LUMNU-662879 format. One record per residue (C-alpha): residue in one letter; residue number from 1; x, y, z. Coordinates in pm, 1 decimal. Last residue first. Layout:
BEGIN
{tordren "A", NUM, {X, Y, Z}}
...
This chain:
BEGIN
{tordren "W", 104, {-2725.9, -24073.1, 468.7}}
{tordren "S", 103, {-2568.3, -23753.9, 509.5}}
{tordren "Y", 102, {-2797.1, -23580.3, 231.6}}
{tordren "R", 101, {-2794.2, -23255.0, 377.5}}
{tordren "V", 100, {-2442.5, -23283.8, 571.1}}
{tordren "A", 99, {-2258.9, -23375.3, 216.2}}
{tordren "I", 98, {-2456.0, -23053.4, 79.8}}
{tordren "W", 97, {-2347.0, -22813.2, 331.0}}
{tordren "Q", 96, {-1959.5, -22953.3, 231.9}}
{tordren "W", 95, {-2038.7, -22955.7, -91.1}}
{tordren "L", 94, {-2154.9, -22600.2, -88.5}}
{tordren "G", 93, {-1836.5, -22466.5, 141.3}}
{tordren "R", 92, {-1599.1, -22589.0, -75.9}}
{tordren "D", 91, {-1686.5, -22346.9, -330.6}}
{tordren "A", 90, {-1570.7, -22443.5, -675.1}}
{tordren "A", 89, {-1873.7, -22551.2, -838.1}}
{tordren "E", 88, {-1970.6, -22178.6, -753.8}}
{tordren "A", 87, {-1680.9, -22076.0, -957.0}}
{tordren "R", 86, {-1773.0, -22275.9, -1228.9}}
{tordren "S", 85, {-2112.3, -22201.7, -1254.0}}
{tordren "L", 84, {-2374.0, -22423.3, -1120.7}}
{tordren "R", 83, {-2684.8, -22572.5, -1303.6}}
{tordren "L", 82, {-2797.8, -22755.6, -980.2}}
{tordren "A", 81, {-2985.0, -23021.9, -1154.8}}
{tordren "W", 80, {-2699.4, -23035.8, -1423.5}}
{tordren "H", 79, {-2419.0, -23086.5, -1171.0}}
{tordren "L", 78, {-2618.6, -23318.3, -986.7}}
{tordren "R", 77, {-2683.0, -23557.9, -1297.0}}
{tordren "P", 76, {-2323.6, -23548.2, -1417.1}}
{tordren "A", 75, {-2218.9, -23642.5, -1038.9}}
{tordren "L", 74, {-2488.6, -23915.0, -995.3}}
{tordren "W", 73, {-2430.2, -24184.4, -1263.1}}
{tordren "G", 72, {-2039.2, -24196.5, -1209.3}}
{tordren "D", 71, {-2059.6, -24189.1, -846.5}}
{tordren "G", 70, {-2304.2, -24465.0, -828.5}}
{tordren "S", 69, {-2054.0, -24660.3, -1053.3}}
{tordren "E", 68, {-1763.1, -24592.1, -828.1}}
{tordren "P", 67, {-1963.9, -24732.6, -562.9}}
{tordren "D", 66, {-2004.9, -25067.3, -681.2}}
{tordren "S", 65, {-2347.0, -25167.3, -614.9}}
{tordren "E", 64, {-2352.4, -25415.8, -293.8}}
{tordren "G", 63, {-2311.6, -25157.1, -17.6}}
{tordren "G", 62, {-2636.7, -25233.8, 193.1}}
{tordren "D", 61, {-2842.1, -25189.9, -120.7}}
{tordren "D", 60, {-2985.3, -24866.4, 39.6}}
{tordren "A", 59, {-2690.5, -24603.8, -72.8}}
{tordren "W", 58, {-2716.5, -24733.0, -425.7}}
{tordren "R", 57, {-3018.5, -24737.2, -642.7}}
{tordren "T", 56, {-3304.0, -24592.2, -374.9}}
{tordren "R", 55, {-3024.2, -24344.6, -236.7}}
{tordren "F", 54, {-2940.6, -24203.6, -581.5}}
{tordren "E", 53, {-3322.4, -24173.7, -685.7}}
{tordren "T", 52, {-3365.2, -23993.3, -352.0}}
{tordren "M", 51, {-3085.9, -23767.2, -430.0}}
{tordren "L", 50, {-3260.0, -23727.7, -788.7}}
{tordren "H", 49, {-3551.2, -23594.4, -615.8}}
{tordren "D", 48, {-3412.5, -23391.0, -346.3}}
{tordren "V", 47, {-3167.4, -23220.5, -627.6}}
{tordren "A", 46, {-3489.3, -23132.4, -845.9}}
{tordren "A", 45, {-3657.4, -22951.2, -512.5}}
{tordren "L", 44, {-3343.2, -22801.9, -442.6}}
{tordren "D", 43, {-3389.8, -22454.1, -553.7}}
{tordren "I", 42, {-3119.7, -22232.4, -605.8}}
{tordren "T", 41, {-3149.0, -21860.6, -516.8}}
{tordren "I", 40, {-3202.2, -21556.5, -756.9}}
{tordren "G", 39, {-3054.7, -21197.9, -729.9}}
{tordren "D", 38, {-2966.2, -21178.7, -1085.9}}
{tordren "F", 37, {-2610.6, -21232.2, -987.4}}
{tordren "R", 36, {-2679.1, -21579.1, -846.5}}
{tordren "V", 35, {-2765.0, -21615.7, -453.2}}
{tordren "I", 34, {-2625.1, -21910.1, -258.4}}
{tordren "P", 33, {-2778.4, -21874.5, 34.9}}
{tordren "V", 32, {-2576.8, -21887.0, 344.8}}
{tordren "A", 31, {-2489.0, -22155.7, 646.5}}
{tordren "Y", 30, {-2247.5, -21937.3, 882.8}}
{tordren "D", 29, {-2558.3, -21901.6, 1157.2}}
{tordren "P", 28, {-2579.8, -22272.0, 1149.5}}
{tordren "Q", 27, {-2867.5, -22440.6, 991.6}}
{tordren "W", 26, {-3164.2, -22621.6, 1169.4}}
{tordren "G", 25, {-3459.7, -22789.3, 988.0}}
{tordren "P", 24, {-3302.1, -23105.7, 978.7}}
{tordren "E", 23, {-3232.7, -23157.1, 1341.1}}
{tordren "R", 22, {-2987.7, -23441.1, 1398.3}}
{tordren "I", 21, {-2824.3, -23392.1, 1132.5}}
{tordren "M", 20, {-2758.6, -23042.1, 1149.7}}
{tordren "R", 19, {-2724.7, -23103.3, 1490.0}}
{tordren "A", 18, {-2396.2, -23315.5, 1440.7}}
{tordren "R", 17, {-2257.3, -23102.2, 1185.1}}
{tordren "D", 16, {-2312.3, -22783.8, 1423.1}}
{tordren "A", 15, {-2127.0, -22998.5, 1703.8}}
{tordren "E", 14, {-1866.5, -23102.5, 1483.3}}
{tordren "E", 13, {-1778.1, -22725.4, 1354.7}}
{tordren "L", 12, {-1825.9, -22666.6, 983.5}}
{tordren "S", 11, {-1542.5, -22485.4, 805.9}}
{tordren "R", 10, {-1616.1, -22101.9, 750.1}}
{tordren "T", 9, {-1848.6, -21975.2, 495.6}}
{tordren "L", 8, {-2078.1, -22254.5, 431.9}}
{tordren "R", 7, {-2260.3, -22289.1, 154.8}}
{tordren "L", 6, {-2626.8, -22318.0, 114.5}}
{tordren "L", 5, {-2914.7, -22421.7, -189.5}}
{tordren "I", 4, {-3284.7, -22380.9, -135.5}}
{tordren "D", 3, {-3566.3, -22576.1, -5.6}}
{tordren "S", 2, {-3377.2, -22564.8, 369.2}}
{tordren "M", 1, {-3486.1, -22833.7, 586.7}}
């Protein structure tokens, strides 16, 4: 599994999506790192921790929680953990990659 935030430069193919889920360390060649203007990449340690907490609170409860309250809890924390610029946050390829990484 990647330790840095990646983005997809084109639409994710279904076969690649399935392989990313089946083999967490594998990435398609069109998954590229997000590199900030100063050359720094975005580490995912805080996001991994946050998503584990989210999974514990909402995803593993058998659907008993209100999903909207889970989204309301997660969204500001995820944006804070990633510290994205507006341009980065507008990148669909970034969110698609995150959705597959945390596909559970």
